[in-house]
C-alpha positions in Angstrom: 0.0 0.0 0.0 2.7 2.4 0.9 4.6 1.5 -2.3 1.6 2.2 -4.4 1.1 5.6 -2.7 4.7 6.5 -3.3 4.5 5.5 -6.9 1.3 7.4 -7.4 2.8 10.5 -5.8 5.9 10.3 -8.0 3.7 9.9 -11.0 1.7 13.0 -10.1 4.9 14.9 -9.5 6.2 13.8 -12.9 3.0 14.7 -14.7 2.9 18.1 -12.9 6.5 18.7 -13.8 6.0 17.7 -17.3 3.0 20.0 -17.6 4.9 22.9 -16.1 7.9 22.2 -18.4 5.6 21.9 -21.4 3.9 25.2 -20.5 7.3 26.9 -20.1 8.5 25.4 -23.4 5.4 26.7 -25.2 5.9 30.1 -23.7 9.6 30.2 -24.7 8.7 29.1 -28.2 6.1 31.8 -28.5 8.5 34.4 -27.1 11.2 33.3 -29.5 8.7 33.5 -32.4 7.9 37.1 -31.3 11.6 37.9 -31.1 12.1 36.6 -34.7 9.1 38.7 -35.9 10.4 41.8 -34.1 13.9 41.4 -35.5 12.5 40.9 -39.0 10.5 44.1 -38.5 13.6 45.9 -37.3 15.6 44.6 -40.2 12.9 46.0 -42.5 13.6 49.5 -41.1 11.3 49.8 -38.1 13.8 51.0 -35.5 11.1 51.8 -32.9 10.1 48.1 -32.5 11.1 46.7 -29.2 11.1 43.1 -27.9 8.8 42.9 -24.8 9.2 40.3 -22.0 8.1 40.2 -18.4 10.9 40.4 -15.9 10.3 36.8 -14.6 10.2 35.3 -18.2 12.9 32.9 -19.1 13.8 35.0 -22.2 13.7 38.3 -20.4 17.5 38.8 -20.2 17.9 37.8 -23.8 15.1 40.2 -24.8 16.7 43.1 -22.9 20.1 42.4 -24.4 18.7 42.3 -27.9 16.9 45.7 -27.3 20.2 47.2 -26.2 21.9 45.9 -29.4 19.0 47.3 -31.5 19.2 50.7 -29.7 23.0 50.9 -30.4 22.5 49.9 -34.0 19.8 52.6 -34.5 22.1 55.1 -32.8 24.9 54.3 -35.2 22.5 54.5 -38.2 21.3 57.9 -37.0 24.9 59.1 -36.7 25.8 57.8 -40.2 22.8 59.5 -41.7 23.7 62.7 -39.9 27.3 62.5 -41.2 26.1 61.7 -44.7 23.8 64.7 -44.6 26.6 66.9 -43.3 28.9 65.7 -46.1 26.2 66.3 -48.7 25.8 69.8 -47.5 29.5 70.3 -47.4 29.9 69.1 -51.0 27.0 71.4 -52.1 28.7 74.3 -50.3 32.1 73.3 -51.7 30.7 73.2 -55.3 29.4 76.8 -54.9 32.0 78.4 -52.7 35.0 77.0 -54.6 33.6 77.2 -58.1 32.5 80.9 -57.8 35.9 82.4 -56.9 37.7 80.0 -59.2 35.5 80.9 -62.2 36.0 84.6 -61.4 39.8 84.1 -61.0 40.0 82.3 -64.4 37.8 84.9 -66.0 40.0 87.8 -65.0 43.3 86.0 -65.8 41.9 85.0 -69.2 41.0 88.7 -69.9 44.5 89.8 -69.0 46.1 86.9 -71.1 44.0 87.8 -74.2 44.8 91.5 -73.9 41.2 92.4 -73.5 41.9 94.7 -70.5 43.6 98.0 -70.9 46.6 99.2 -68.8 44.4 100.4 -65.9 42.1 97.5 -66.1 45.1 95.1 -66.3 46.2 96.2 -62.8 42.7 96.0 -61.4 42.1 92.5 -62.9 45.3 91.2 -61.5 44.5 92.6 -58.1 41.0 91.0 -58.2 42.4 87.7 -59.3 44.9 87.9 -56.4 42.2 88.5 -53.8 40.1 85.7 -55.3 43.1 83.3 -55.1 43.5 84.2 -51.4 39.8 83.7 -50.8 40.0 80.3 -52.4 43.1 79.3 -50.4 41.4 80.3 -47.1 38.4 78.2 -47.9 40.5 75.2 -48.8 42.5 75.6 -45.5 39.1 75.5 -43.6 38.1 72.4 -45.5 41.5 70.8 -44.7 41.1 71.7 -41.0 37.5 70.3 -41.0 38.4 67.0 -42.5 41.4 66.7 -40.1 39.3 67.4 -37.1 36.7 64.7 -38.1 39.4 62.1 -38.8 39.9 59.3 -36.3 43.6 59.8 -36.7 43.6 63.5 -35.8 45.5 64.4 -32.6 46.4 67.6 -31.0 49.6 68.0 -28.9 49.4 69.3 -25.4 52.3 71.4 -24.3 52.8 74.2 -21.9 52.6 77.5 -23.8 53.1 81.1 -22.8 49.7 82.4 -24.0 50.4 86.1 -23.8 53.5 85.9 -26.0 52.0 83.5 -28.5 48.9 85.7 -28.8 51.1 88.8 -29.4 52.9 86.9 -32.2 49.6 86.0 -33.8 48.2 89.5 -33.6 51.3 91.1 -35.2 50.2 89.6 -38.5 46.7 91.0 -38.2 47.7 94.6 -37.5 48.2 95.5 -41.3 44.8 93.8 -42.0 43.1 95.9 -39.4 44.6 99.0 -40.8 43.8 98.0 -44.4 40.1 97.5 -43.4 40.1 100.7 -41.3 39.3 98.8 -38.1 40.6 100.4 -34.9 42.1 97.8 -32.6 42.7 97.7 -28.9 44.8 94.9 -27.5 45.0 94.2 -23.7 47.4 91.4 -23.0 49.1 91.2 -19.5 52.8 91.7 -19.3 53.1 88.9 -16.8 53.4 85.5 -18.4 50.3 83.3 -18.4 50.4 79.6 -19.3 48.0 77.0 -20.5 48.4 73.4 -21.8 47.4 73.5 -25.5 48.5 72.9 -29.1 50.1 76.1 -30.4 48.9 75.6 -34.0 45.4 74.8 -32.8 45.3 77.9 -30.6 46.5 80.0 -33.5 43.8 78.6 -35.8 41.1 79.5 -33.1 42.2 83.1 -32.9 42.6 83.4 -36.7 39.1 82.0 -37.3 37.5 84.4 -34.8 39.3 87.4 -36.1 38.5 86.4 -39.7 34.9 86.2 -38.7 35.0 89.8 -37.5 36.7 91.0 -40.7 34.3 89.3 -43.0 30.9 89.5 -41.3 30.7 92.0 -38.5 31.0 95.3 -40.4 32.9 96.5 -37.3 35.0 99.7 -37.0 36.7 98.5 -33.8 37.9 95.2 -32.4 39.1 94.6 -28.8 41.2 91.6 -27.9 41.8 91.0 -24.2 43.4 88.2 -22.1 42.7 88.0 -18.4 43.3 85.5 -15.6 40.5 84.7 -13.2 41.3 82.2 -10.5 42.4 79.0 -12.2 41.2 80.0 -15.7 42.6 82.0 -18.6 40.0 84.0 -20.6 40.5 85.4 -24.1 37.8 87.8 -25.3 37.5 89.1 -28.9 34.9 91.8 -29.1 33.7 94.0 -32.0 31.3 96.9 -32.4 29.6 95.5 -35.6 26.1 94.5 -36.6 25.8 91.8 -33.9 24.1 88.5 -34.2 20.4 88.0 -34.3 19.1 86.2 -31.1 17.6 83.5 -33.3 21.0 82.7 -34.7 23.0 82.6 -31.5 22.1 79.0 -30.4 23.4 77.8 -33.8 26.4 80.0 -34.4 28.9 77.2 -33.8 27.1 74.5 -35.8 28.9 73.3 -38.9 27.8 74.9 -42.2 25.5 77.3 -40.3 25.3 80.7 -41.9 23.4 83.6 -40.3 20.7 85.4 -42.1 20.8 89.0 -43.3 24.2 90.3 -44.3 26.1 87.3 -43.0 24.5 84.7 -45.3 26.2 85.7 -48.5 29.7 85.1 -47.3 31.8 82.4 -45.7 31.8 78.6 -45.6 30.0 78.1 -42.3 33.0 76.1 -41.0 35.2 78.7 -39.3 33.3 79.0 -36.0 32.6 75.3 -35.8 36.3 74.5 -36.2 37.1 77.0 -33.5 34.7 75.3 -31.1 36.0 71.8 -31.9 39.6 72.9 -31.4 38.8 74.7 -28.1 37.0 71.6 -26.7 39.7 69.2 -27.8 42.1 71.3 -25.8 39.9 71.1 -22.7 38.5 74.6 -23.1 35.2 76.1 -23.8 33.9 78.9 -26.1 30.9 81.1 -25.9 29.4 84.1 -27.7 27.4 87.1 -26.5 25.8 89.5 -28.8 23.3 92.3 -29.2 21.7 92.6 -32.6 22.8 95.8 -34.4 25.2 96.5 -31.6 28.2 94.3 -30.8 29.5 90.7 -30.4 32.0 89.2 -28.0 33.5 85.7 -28.3 34.9 84.3 -25.1 37.4 81.4 -25.0 38.4 79.9 -21.7 41.2 77.5 -20.9 42.4 76.0 -17.5 45.5 77.9 -16.4 48.8 76.0 -16.1 51.2 76.5 -13.2 53.7 79.3 -13.8 
């Protein structure tokens, strides 16, 4: 009797276990089927599709891991599409901004070569061609910097530099440009040495891009360049009294290929300020802009100070 009871009990346990196992197996098969359908949907382009599973489900961990993979995959796709769109815009801008000065340059040189221009026009044509050639070189330099910055192989050195002295050396080359464009300049650089850790060429490119932005777009009659040390930071400020920047443009001013409306939209590549920001951030600094429309603009760059 006892043996029969034990056997019956074991049989019941086996049947119950088999039923539970079969139920779980059916649930797992159903969940795997749902996963396969979801993955097929994702493969077809529906990146918003997610694989759902209760926390206590046997496939829960697998479902969550697949969702993470899908999320990372979609993020990579988004970045690739954004990069592709940026490159498309860049190529469109390149075809216009390079072709236009190049066509003008060739036209003036051809006129001189064929003897179409008279003696006075000859000089003017050569001067115009020279200016267009410099404009073209400047744009190509910006493109070169842009592609370098977005290359995985791009690196900046980090060395201790005497910022005041380096800035003076950079500005010496700009004095004739200020005078040629009838821009008053005020330079306030401390006599006492100030140091930061940065790449000298990268810092020079930042300053050159910001000053070039003033020359080309601000319509300013005065520029002020100031270096100051505040606690553990070194601040460089470049301010002009030009047309200012519209409040609607300010949040986008450092975006690549962004060109402000009004009088700023017809010039420039839209790369200079973006390059300045990227270089500043790669050297552990930050850059900001303050402006009042039709009044003035100030670019502020800040770097951590290095010990004297």
